[in-house]
N, C-alpha and C positions, 0 to 999 in steps of 0.2 A: 483597272491601274490607271487608263484613262482618266476617271472621274480623280482619282489621288494624285495625279500630273497635273492638273489644272488646280489642284488647289496647293500642292507641296511640290518645288523641284526637287530632285531628286539627288541633285546635287548637294544641299542643303541637308541631308539624313543624315552625314555621316559625322557635323558638327551638332545636330539636334540630339543625337543618340547617347555623344559624348559628354555633353553638357548634361543629360538625364543622369547619365553614369556618374557622373561628377556631384552632383544635385545629393543622387543618393547614398553617396562616400562621406561628406561632409556631414548631412544629418544623421548618418551612421555616427561617425566618428564625434560625431556632439552628445547624443543622446545614448546609445551605446558606449561610450568611454564618460559619461558621466557614473553609471552606473556601476562598469565595471571600475570605476575610481573609488565607491564608494564599498566597493568590496575590498578591493587591495587594504582599505584604510580601515576595515572593520577594526574595534577595539578590541584590544588581546585580553582585558582583565574586566571588564564589565560586560555582562549579560543583558543586561537593560538597556544598557547604550547601542550593542549589539542588534537588538529587538527593535531601537527608533529605526538604527539608521535601516535598516532592511526593510521594515517598510515605508521607508521614505520610497523606495523603489519597488516596494511591491505592484501595484499597479501597472507599472510603466515597461520594466525590465524583460519582458518576453515580446512584448510590442516593439520596443526598439529595435531588435534585431533583426525585424521585418524589412528596414534600409538594406542591411548587408546581401539579404536573398535577394532584394531589388536589385544589388550592384551586379552583385554575380551573374543572376538570369540576364538583367542586359548585354554584359559584357559577352555572353555565351550568344547569344541570338541576334548583335551587332557586331561585334568583333569577333568572330570565332577562332581567327588563327592567334590574336595576341592571347587570347583564353585557353587553345594549346600550351601556348608557350608558359605562361604561369602558371598553368597547372602543373607542367612539364618541369619547371623549373624548383617551384612553392611544393610539391607535394609533399616532404617532410613537416615545415614548421606551418603547414596548412591542416594537415594532419595534428598538431600540436594542438591547434587553434582550436580543431573541432572538440578532442578532447576531453578542452579546458570547458568549452561551452558546455560540453553533457557532465561535467563536474559541477559548473556552477548549477543545472538544471537540476541535477537529481540533487546535492545537497539543499538547495532553495524547499524544495518541498520534502525532506527528510527531517532538516531540521525541527519540525514542526511535528514530528510523528513517532520517533524513536523518543528514549526514555530520556529523564533530564540528564542523566550523568553523561549519554552519548553526545547531547545538544552540542557542546563544543568543537566537537572532534568535527561534527558537520558542517559548525562554523569555521573553523579552520580550512574544512575542503574547499567550501565554498571561495574562503579568500585565495588559497590555493589557485585554483581554476580560475578566478580573475586573473589574477598573477598571469600564469600562465600563457589568455588569451592576450592579454598587453606585451606580452612581451614577444609573442609570436606575430602578433601584427607590424610590432615595431620592429621587428627580424625582417617579414615580408617584405617592410615600406624601404628598410636599408638596401636590400639587395634589387631591388622595382628600381630604386636612384642608380644604382650604378651598374645597370643593364643585365643584372645576374654573372656579372662574372666571379670567379672561383681564386681568385687571388687572396694574398694574405690581408692586404688590406682593403678588400672589399668586405669580409669577415669581420675585423675588428670595426668597419664604417660599420655591418648591420649590428654588430650589437651593442653601440654607442646608442646605433639608432633605438633598438629593443626597449632600452634603461630610457631613452629620452620620452618613448612613448608610454612608457608604465606611469614614469613623472608625471608626463601631462595627465592622461588619464586620473591619475593620484591626487593633482590639482583641482581640476573641474569637480571632480566625482565628491572634495571636500567643501568647493563653495557651494553647490549643492546641497550639502547636509546647513549648511551655514544659513541656508536660504529656507530651508527645510526643518529649523528646529530651534529648540533651546536650551540656555541655562549651560550648566556644565559641558554638555554633548556639544552645545556650538562655540565656547572657547577650543575646546579641544580641536574642532573640525578647522578653526580661524589660523590655529597655532599649524594645523597640520598642512594645510592651504597654503601657510607662508613658504614653510620648509620646500614642500614640492615642487611648489613655485619657483624658488631658486633653481631647485635640481633642473625644471626644465626650461628655465632661459638658460643656464649653462649647456642642457644638450641645444639647442636652439643653436645659440652662439656657436657650439661645436660643429654641429652641420650645414653650419654655414662658409665653416672657412673651411671645411674636407670636401663639400662638395664641389665648389669653385677648381677644386685643386685635381680633383683624378676628373671633373667632365668639363672638357674646354670648351663642349658647348656651352653650355653652362655661364664658366667664367665671361664668354665671350657674350654675354647677352647681358649680365649684371656688371660689370666692367668695362663696356662701352658707351663712346660718346656717341646719342642725345640720351642712350637709353637710360643707365646709371640715375640720369638726374632723375627721373620716375621710379622708375624701379627700388631704391634705396629709400624710397619713403616707408615700404613695406615692414623694414628692422627696424626703423627710426618710432613707425607708430608702434610696433610690439614691443618696444620696449618703454614706452611712455606709460601702454597699456601694464607691462608687470609693474612700473615703478606705483601708479595708480592703485591698481588694487590691494598692493602691499600696505599702502599708508590705508584704505576702508580697512582689510583685514586688521591692522593693528588697533584700529579703535572695535572692535567687538568686542563684549556686548555692546550695541549703542543705546543709548537710552529707547525705549517704546522698541526697541528693535528698528527705528530707523533705515532704511536703505539696506535692510540684509540679504537684498535680491539686486545688489550692483557688481560683486565679487562675481558671482556666477555670469552677470552679462558681460563684466568683462572676457571672462574667461573663455565666455563663444565666441567675442570679438577678436581675441586672439586667437582662439581655431581660425576662425574664421578669413583670419591675415595670415596665415602661415600656410592655408591650402591654398591660398591666392599667391602665395610667392613658387610652393610646387608646381601650379599652372602655367605661371610666365615660365618657368625655367625650360619646363619639357615639352609643353602647347607645341606642334600639332602630334608630337610623339604619341603612340600609345603604349612602347615598350622603349622607352629611353635609347636614341644610338640605333636602335633597330628596326625600329616599326611604326610608319605614321597613320592617323587614322585615315585618312585617304587610302593605303595602301591596305588597312586591315579593314576597312569596314564589311559588310556583307553583300547580296546583290539587292538591289532595289524591291526586288519584288517580294522580297522577305521583308526588307523592314517597314514599307507600304502596309503591309500587313498588319506587322506587331504592333504599327505608332499609332494607329485607333486605339487597342488596349491599354497603350501607356497612357495614350490622351484620356483615358476613362481613369484608369485604376491609379495611377500618380495620384492626381487630384481627393482620390476617395481616401487613399491610404495618409494624405496631406492633413485631409476636414478631421480623417476620425483619430490622429494625432493630437491636434490642434484640442479636441471635443474634449479627450480623456484628457490633456491635462488641466482644463478647464475644470472640468471637472472633480480631480481630485487636486485641486489648486489648496494652499493654506503647509501652515506646519502639519507636522508628519505626527499623529496620535503612536499610543501607547499599539505594540502588535498584540493581537488575541488571536486566538483561532477557537472555534466554536465545532 
């Protein structure tokens, strides 16, 4: 431990681990967000399009969930008290989320193995599982932001957050398909992205209005001078990204498919901007209004041991993720099972 103290000040362990956990949550929201979105926007009537949509996420979708496991593991080890509160307060929606993830995994495999007349049924189950996961995560986010209150306003806000997250995942998933597909499916994805983008923007606007209303501390941060001069850059940039993305999506398909990657990059920047807004609203609280990271952080002896594991594991996961996307870069091809 003395060697560790010589390299890392134990007082920095809390911010380091909350930063690692935030990174894992953000990367999960982007990567698993788009493949959940692809599941939600599966074409209802064209089996060939559904095959291509699923092929576009085939090499990635299960690995994307690694980031969720990493985030939960980091919270369990670094902030056990916060983990216990979250598990207690979010037991039901977390169970529904796991059920949705199981449905997705089973449907992804079974659609390739069942008789052709049942393939559409498993596609529907895949879509339903994706929607259940998105709604569950959005509901949990709403409960978290409200400090797990059980009043009616919190429930309404959590339901609003649930549909907002589902729209956000649909948006980034459709933008992913614009980048990964061609022809009729690309046009369908662009139209879906524009509709989902409007719903996502409305959801974000509603959350931005309600959140300061029910959280006095958040209101004080966003509307006090001079903080507001800096923080209001976040919603202004978000609005600009929405407008720019919509203008690009209106021009799909472009000649030679030029700029097909732009909507997805803009969607990633939107997710990053929204996540930044959450961080500046609640940091350093791990549980808003109830528990700060300095109160929840585990003993330095435990964190000092796990720190070196994180130093090795996180770069390995990042490297593998980057390599897998490099290998499977390019347009999705027709799905074939051998």
